[in-house]
N, C-alpha and C positions, 0 to 999 in steps of 0.2 A: 525493396519489399513497399513503401510508400506509393501509393494510388498517384496517378497523373491527376492532375491538375483538371482535365475536361474530365475524368471519371466521377471524381469527387463532385465536382460544381453537379456532373448528372444526379450522383445520390442524392444531395444534401436537395436539389430540385424538387425532385421526385417523388423522394422522403415525404417531405413540408408539404405537396400539392395532397400527397394523399392521408395526411393528418388532418387538412386541413379540411378535406372533403369529408372526413368521419372515418377512411376505412382503416379497416383492423389489417394492419401491417404484418408476414411472416412472423412469428414469435410474438406477437402483442398481443393479449388476451382481453377481449370485453368484457365488462362489471358481469360478474354473477357465472364466469365461466367457471365450472369444474373439472372440466376436462383433464385427464393425466399429464402431467408433469415430465418429460424426459429430463433426467439430470447428467452431464459428463463431467469428471475430472480430470484436469491438468495441472498434475504435480500432485506426486504422491507423497510425498512426506509428511512428517509430523502434522504439521499444519495442514495440509491438502486433506489428510484422513480426519482429523478434527470437523473441518470446514463442512467433507462430506454428511458426516455423522451428522454436525447440527441441522445441515438444510434436510437431510430425510426427516427428521425430527417436526422441521417447521411447516409439513401440508401433508393432511391424512393421505394424499391423493396421487404422491410424487413417486419413480423411479429411479437408482443409479444405473444405466441402462450402459455407461462408458466411461471408460478410463485410459490415461495417456499421461509417459513419464520418460525421460530419456534413457532409461534405466529398465528393464523389464524385471529386474530382480526386486525391483522398489515396488513397482505396481503391484506384483502379486504379494507381497509383505501387506501392504497397506489395505488389498481386498480379502487377505486373508482376516484380518485384525476387523473390518468392517464387519464381516458374515460374522463374527462371533460375539457381535453387541444384540442383544435377545430385543430390544424393543425393533431395531429397526432390518432385520436379517434376513427379514420378508422382502424389503423393499430394496433388495440388492439383488441385482440381476442382469450382471456383466458378463456375458460371453465371452468364450475365448475369442472371437471372431470380433469383436469387438473392445478387448483389450491393444491398445497402441503406446511403439515406442521410437524411440530415436528423437529428429531436430522437428520431423515435420508431422508427426503423428497426432496433432493438434487438428489439422487440415483435416483427416478423416472423423475421428473424433464430430466436429462441427456437423457431420451431415447427420448426425444417428439425436442429436439432442434439442431440445428448448429452451435448459438453461445450463450454462456453465460456470463451474468453478475454476478462476485462475488464481492457482496459489504454487505455481514456478516461482525459481530464485528471480528478484524483480529485474534484471537486468531484460528479459524475458518480455515483460509485460504490455508494453505500448504493444510491440508486436503480435502478439495473442489476443488482445484487446481488442483491436484494428480490426484484427479476422473475426475474430465474434459477432463484433458490431457489423462488421460490414455483410454477414451472412443473419443477422435479423434474429440475434439469440441472446436474452436475458445473461446477465453476468454477475456474481459476485466478483469482485477482483481484488485479492489482497493486497495489504499496504506492502513497501512501498511502490507507485505506480508507475516510478522511474527511475534510473541511477544518473540521468543526465539530461540537461538544457536541450534536445534535440527530443529525447524522451517524453519530456513532458509538454512538450509541443505537439506532438503527437496524442497524446492521450487528453489532451482538450479538446481536439478538434475531435476524436472517438464519442466524446461523451456529446459532444454539441450533434454528432451523427447520431446517439442512441436516444437525444429528446425528440431529433423530428422522426427519428423510425416509430416512436413509442415503445421500445423495449426501455427493460431496469437496468440498473448499472450501479450497485451496492458495493461500495468499497471496506476494507476490514478494517478503516479507521475505529478500530470498536469501543473506545472510548465514549463517543457521541452516541452509543445506543444504551449507554449506562445510568441510568433512573437517577442515579446519587448526582452524578455529574450535570447531568441535564438541569436538575433543578440548583446545584449550585453556579452556571455559568449563568441560569437564567435569573438571579439574583442579582448577580455582577452587573447582567445587560438591562436589568431592571433601575441598576443606580445606586446599591447597597454600599458600594464602596467610591462613589462619586464616578469620575473620571480616570479610567485605566491609565498610569502614566508609567508602567513597567511591568517586566514577570522576567521570575528566576527559574529557568525549567533544568532538571537536574537528572542524568541518565546515568547513576555511578553503579555499575555492578560487577560481580567476579563472570571471568571469563569465558566462553559457551566449549561449547564439542569440538571436538577437533578427529576428524575421522581416519586421516593421516592415509597407509597408501603406499605404492610403490615410489619409489620416490624419482619421480617422472614430474617436476611438477610442473612443469611446458606441456602435459600433456593435455587434452581436452578432457579425457575421463577425470584425470586427477581433479584439475578445476572443477568439474561438474560434480563430482562427490564431495569435495568440498569448496563449494561454492561462497560459503560467510568469508572464505579470504580472501576473494578475489575482487578488485573496485567493479570492475566491467557486470561481475553476478548480483553482488550486492549494494552496490554503491557506496560501502563501508560501513561499520558499523553504527556512523550517526546519522546516518540515510537509514539503515536497515531498521534499528531497534530504535534509538533517540526520535524516530521521526514521527512518534505518539505523541512528542511533548511538544514536537512543533504544530502536530495539528491541534492540539489544545490549545494552544497559543493563535494559532490562527483562529480557532473557532472562540476566543477570549474576545479578539480584535476584529473581531465578524470581516475577515477578509483582508484586512488592509496587506495595500501591497509593501514591501520595504524599499530601502530608499538604497541602501549601503550597506555591506557587512565588512568587519575586521575578523580574524580569528587565528588561533596559534594552535599546535599540536605534532606528535607524533608518535615514534612505537620506540617504547622501553624492555617491556617484555614479548611483544610478537616481532621476535629479529631472526629466527629460523627460517628458514625459507619453506616451512611448509606453510608457514602465515601469508602467505603470498603478499600483498602489496598496500593490505590495509594497516590502517594507524591503531593502537590502543587509549589516545586519550586525544580529549578535543575541548579549545574553548571558547567562545566564537559571543561575540555582539552584533544585534540588528541593529539598524537603525529605522525608524518607521517618521510617516508626517509628526509635526506637531513637537519634536523630541520626542516620543517613547521610546523605550528600549526595549530588548529583549536578550536577557542574559541568557545562556546556552555552557551547559558543562556536561561532558560526560568521559565515564574510564571504566574499561574491561580490562579489570589487572585481580592476580591472587591476594588475597591476607588484606584485603583494604575493605573499610566500611562501605556498606551502598546505600544507597539515597538517591531514590525516585521521586522524584516533587514537582509541582507548577505553585508556585507562590507565585501571585495575583497582587499587586501593589497601586492602589488608589489613591486619589485627593482625599477621601472620609473613609479609608478604610482600607483594610485585606482580607483577602480572601486562598485559600490552600485549597487546591483543585483534587488531590490526590486523600486531601484527610474531608474532603465534604465540610469546610468552616469557610463564614464569612463572618468577619470580626468586626462590624464600623467602629470609628472611631466616636468614642465614648455613647456608644450605640448599643444594643443588646446582641451577644452575639448567637451567632444559629449556627448549628449542628444537622446536619440530613441524617435522620429516627428509622426512615420507615425501611422497607424491604424493597431489592432490586433483582431482579431477575437477571441471571446471569447473561451478559453483554454479548458474547460471541453468539449465542442461541439467538436473542433478541434480533440481531441486524439480519438473521435467515429469516426469522417469523415475520420483521417487517419485511422483506423486500417480497417474499411469497405470499404476506396479505396483500399489496401494493401490488402485487402482476392481478391475483385473482379480481381487484376490485379495479384495474383498469386502468390504474393509476402509478405505474410504477416509478418504484425510487428512483433516483440520478445526483448520487453521489462523485461522479467523475470531477464534475470542474475543481471544484475542493479538495478534494484527494489530488489531485496535480499541484495543488498552489500550497498542499501542505508538504508533498513530498517536495517541490521545488524549495521553499522552506529549509531545509533541513540539506537538500544541496549545495545552493546557494551557501551555506555555513561551509561546508566543507572545503565548496573552491576557494572561501576566501583563506581558510586555514592551510590546505594546499598549498597557494600561491605565496602565503604571506603578503598579500598587498588588500589595501580598502579597493572593496571592488563593488560596483552599482549594481542594481537591478537590471540595468538596461543591460550593462555590459554581457553580466550571466545569463538571462534571457533569451537574448538575440545568439549567444555562441553558439557555434557548428560543432564544439569538440563532443565528439560522440566516443564511447567508453565502449562499444560493441568489436569482437572478432572480426575478423576481414572474412570469415568464414563460419557456417554453423555447421562443421564436420569434426567427427572423430580424427581429428590432426592437431599436428605441433599448432600450439599457440604459445607465441612468446609470452613470460609473464611483464607485463608494462612494470616498470621503475617503480619504488614504491617515492611519491612523491617528496619533492623537495623543494619548501617554503622559500623566495628568492629566484630560484629559476622555473620552478614550473608554471605555465602557461597556462590561461583559462579558455585564450580562443586558439 
């Protein structure tokens, strides 16, 4: 699926030349252009339906014109739900011949839209993103953006190509679009707590949905409908959900690249075959230049206390990102007291506004780095080894199945520390 080197070079050279010449490329909008924007949704689950709702509220002259999902029933359920929302119903214009299912439906959808919302399970993200960017579409790309190192590298290439083409790429790392967190992180960056020396990020919650189904766990349909529990689709829950905490750490640390990682993890509750091959707990440490440490812990088990927080420790104080507080040592404490618009809506508002302004957002490389940090931690826990960033980011280990088709897909073994190899 990856373009050849010659094709990639042609795309990059021609796009860069066009941008330098001031040419508006396909999918790009000149400032002040209020032409209709056609939206397509790829991935019609709960998050995808929410993203479509927010995109339709973000701009007065948009329409949802095409939808795609692996399963036709999921698509129709999402379409029906969107048509019931009074303030956006008139903007839902998805004819039957613009409803696409199966593994290749996204290719057909791209022929009908200007903006595409990518909200499938994350294992598909690099593939879908590359296709959307090459087609010159603006993209809203849900988090995480990859589940393995080859996927991360692919997303970085796509993000760079989107910049050259002048098309938007907004990531679903929604906390960066929250006013309270923006102000809190700004104060940290302005030195309110001195130099950051460590962060402790936690994601302790209960279990999520379990759709079940026929006990054919190696069938592609079972895995796709229960995608959360299979690492090739979700990346494991440290990547699929705890990635938000890693993104906030990446934000606070200004994109610093880790040096090494260690970790532990396993599955005590998710032991039945229906839970695929993912863990239910992790505890990892990422090492950064200058001795800075990131301590990560996540758990999804019933009957346990919840704790979702980001604690920033500095040489002159501390900050709590989820509580929006900054507490300098010996200084005056600060807490965000303003109003903050729903961050899920803000990310779409700002994406569409940037398209209209002719200055499209591009979060792609940042999103790739945040996703990579979570994958890096997972690989350390899976392997039971101290691994370096260079070992990880250059790894060719892919979690993708042999083919994307309705076939038997053997479940990869649950990783065993001490035996699992990262390359």
